[in-house]
N, C-alpha and C positions, 0 to 999 in steps of 0.2 A: 706766577699765574696769567693766562692766557685770558683776554675776557670777550667772550662772543657776543652779538647781539643776536637775537630771535626775532623773527617778524609777525609771531605769532603769540598767543596769550601763554599757551602750555607748547610743548615739544615731547614725544617719547623718547626715550634713552637709546635706544637704536637709532633711530636718526638724529637725535643728538650727533651721534658718536659720527653721521656720517656729514654731517652739518660743518661739523667744526675740521673735517680732514682727519680725524685721530684713524678712519679705517676708511677703505674704499667701497666694499660693498656689504649691504644690511645682511648676510650671509656671516662676516668675519663679525660682525658688532655682535651678531645672535650667540655665535660661538666664545668670545671673551665672556660678556654675559652673564649664559650659562655656568663658565668655569670660574666666576666668582673673579673675575680679576677688573670692576669697576667699581669703583667707592660714587656714593651721591652724598654728600655734605657729612664726609668720613664716616659713613658705612658699607659695607659691601652691598650690593644690589644684584640680584638675580635676574629679574624681571624688565624684561626688555621692554613692555611695555610700561617702564613707570614714567608718570608724567612729569615732567620737569617744568619751572617758571623762574622767572626772574628773582635773581637772589641764592639759586643753589649753585653749586661745587660741583664737580665733577672731576673725579682722579683716574687718570688710565695712562699706563706705561710711563711713571713716573714724570706725567705731567698734569698739572692743576688748570681746571675751564670754569669761567666762571660766566655764570649768564645773566647779561644787562638785557 
């Protein structure tokens, strides 16, 4: 599990995927999220604006990221 520190109280899912380096562009993040390829706290998430905060986990392409 990769631990990723954010500098704000919340971050949107698409922004988080860019922040942690899982995707290089926001358009990529949008496509993967829309296609149901991202899980938040173990559940498929299709809203790119989903707000994440400390303690949340994101699963994408067989990697798990924990927000700290």
